[in-house]
N, C-alpha and C positions, 0 to 999 in steps of 0.2 A: 518437420512441423510442429509446430511452437505450442505448448500445451498452454488452453487458455488456463487464467489465473484471477480467481473473486474474492476480495478481503472484508471484511465488515472491519469498520471502525466506528465502535461505539463509545469513543470519546469519554465527555465526563459522565458517563448517565450510566445507571445501573444498581439496584439494591439486592441483596444476596436473593431475595426471594424472585423479583425479577429474573435475576439471573438463570435461579433453578426455572424458570419456565422456560424463558426462551433459550436456554440448550438443551432442553428436553424436547423441545418442539424439533430443532434440528437436526437433532440426532438420530430422532422418528422420521422426520422428513427423509433425510440421507438415507439412511437405512433401507427404505421402501423403495430406493429404485437405484439401479447402476448408474452414474456419473462418467462422465470425462476430465469435467472438468478439477483443476485444485482449489481448494476451500480453505480459508484460513479467517480465524476471528479475533481482534484484539480489543479484550475488555482492558480497565484500568488496573493498575499494578495492584493495588491489593483484592482485586479479584481474579488474580491469574490461577492461584492455587486452586480455588472453588471452579472455576472452568475446567482447567487439568484434569481435575477426579471426575469432573460432571462427563467429559470427551472419554476420559477413559473405561468408563461404564457399560458405553455403548460400542455398537459395530459400524464404525464410521471412519474417517480419513481425515477430517476436520482436524488442521492445524495449529497450536496455539501461538499467536503472535503478540505482540508489546506494541505501544504507540508511542515509545522513545525509548532514550536509554542516556547512559554517561560516558564518556569514551576514558576515563580512570576506570580501573580495577578496583580500588579502592581507595578509602583513606577519609581525611575532613570535607566532606560535600554533604554539609548537610540536605536532607529531602531528594538526595540523586537517588539513583539506582544503575548500577552498572551491568554491562551485557555478560560480563561474569556471570552473575545473580540470577539473571533471566536465563542464561543458558541453565544455569543448574535446575529452575525450575519448570524446564521440558517445551522451553519460548524455542520455535523455528524461525520466525518471522519477526523483524523488530522497522516498524516507520519511523523513517527520519526526514527532515525538510518539510514536513508539511506547514502549508502555509499559516496556521495560525501559530506554531512554535517560533517560524519567520517572524510574524509580526507583532505577536501579544508578547512572547517572550524575548526578542530582538535575536535571535540566534543567528549567527554568521554562516557565510559559507565555509569559512574553514572548522568554525568546531562541527556541523554538518560531516565534511570531511571525516575527520577524526571518531567521529562516531559511525560513520559507517565503516572504516577501518576497526575498530573493536566489536565490531557485531562479527563480520565477518571472522574474525581471531580468533574468535568464540564457537564457532560451527553454524553460525546462522546467516540467513539470508536479510539482507537488508531489502528495504523497499523505499526507494529514494523518490522523494517529491520534489515536483519542479513545476512553477507555474506563474503567470502573468496576473496584474492587475487589470481592472477594467480600464484605467487611465492607460495603461502602456499597451495594452492592445488597440486603444482608439490614437495612441501614437505611432502606430505602425512596427513596433520594437519586442514585439511577442518573442521572435526566435531569439533576438539577441538577449534578453531577457534568460527564457529558458537553456538556451546553450553554454551562457554563460554561469547557472548556475550548476549543469550535466560537469562541463568544466572544471569545475574546482573540486572536484573528485577524482576524476580521471587524472587530474595531475596530482594529487597526493595519493591515490592507490594507483593507479596504472590500469588500463583498459584493459587487461587481462581478467582485471577484479572483477567485470561486469558478466563474468562466464556463471559468476552465483550471486545474481544482484534482480533486483527486478525494479523498474523508471515507472511511478506513479506521474503522468500528466494532469495536475489540478486547476483550470483556470481559475483565479481567486474569487473573480466575479460570478462563477457559479458554484461555490463550494455554499450551502446552505441558505441558497437565495431560492431556488425554487428552478432557478434559470439552468439552462443546460445549454452547453456547445454543441452546437448541429454536428451530426456527424461527419461532415466535412472540413466543418471546424478540426474538430477533435483529430480527425485524420491527417489532416494538412500537417499539425503539429506534430504530432505521432510520427509521420515521414521525414521531419525534417531532423526529430531526434535520431531515428535510425540512418538516416544518411548522415548525420553527425558521427554517430560512432563509428560508420563503416570506413569513414577517410582514415580512421586508426586502424582499423581491422576488421575487413567484412564478413568476415566467421561469428566473429564474436557479436558482428550487429544485428546478422541475421538469425541469431539463438537466443538475443536476450529478448525478457517480455516488458513489453510498454502495455502499461495500464489505463484506463482513464478515471478519474475521479469527478465527480463535480455535481452532486443531484440527480446521479446515478438511479433507475427506480425499474420498478418492473414494465414500464411502459416503453421507457425510450433503449433497456438494455440492449435488446434484441440487435436493433437497427444500430447502435453502437458497436457493438460485438462484433459485427459482420464487416465493419471496414478492415482493410487487408492489413493494418497494423496495428488495431488496436485489439489486443491479446488478456481482455478481461476488465475488470472494474476495482477502484477503492469504493466500496461503499460505506456512506453516512448513516443518516438518518434512516434509511428504509433496512440496514442490517438489523434494528433493535426490533423487526417485524417476522418473524420466525416464516411466515406464510411467504410475505414480500423476498425475505432474502434467497429463499428457496428458488423461489419463482425467477430469480434475475439469474442465478447460478443455472435455472436450469436452461436460460435464454444463450448463455456458452457452449453448453453444449454441442 
């Protein structure tokens, strides 16, 4: 039985004051109840230390995550943060391959695969994002696009690497748009991903968590998470509101 995972991606949001209030609300909310879902939050890099300290003050099991990393450990890479540095900050989860990184910052499949390996080499779990654009969906090539993104990592790191990795299916047309893939649409792609992994190793495919991202909120989370191959969510804007994020996590229990 795969444990559900819900991760909040705060993107480029938050001041120190806002984060103080948000994390306090999350810690308080999760202290009040037992839950079976694994929970992570991913602030900006400059807020990692603050969030880590705030999480440490409460009785909770929220994991600290990061939104990106670089594959080199150190060197003349102005503006970058290495996986080694993130691990030193107590980070446990790292998002890579998000469509915003691919589209806005021209990150390639090869670069994302190198990041995946660096994250695991430093004892953290990568959350590998894959997904298609609206035009690609209209052309009927969703599976080809998604599986090609997945294969670039399998070819670089090997199928065994997915024993300690999570895949996030995020249809680009549903990120920040208010549109959400129907539970049936999302399940179809999740099933394709799991089946593709199974062609290399059925046991690993059955164990890997595949979570859904794309305008997840408290209204649609329950139906999405009830699908057999959807193992939780990567939550954007809704994770910036404590009560909303807590409600989404409850839907995964």
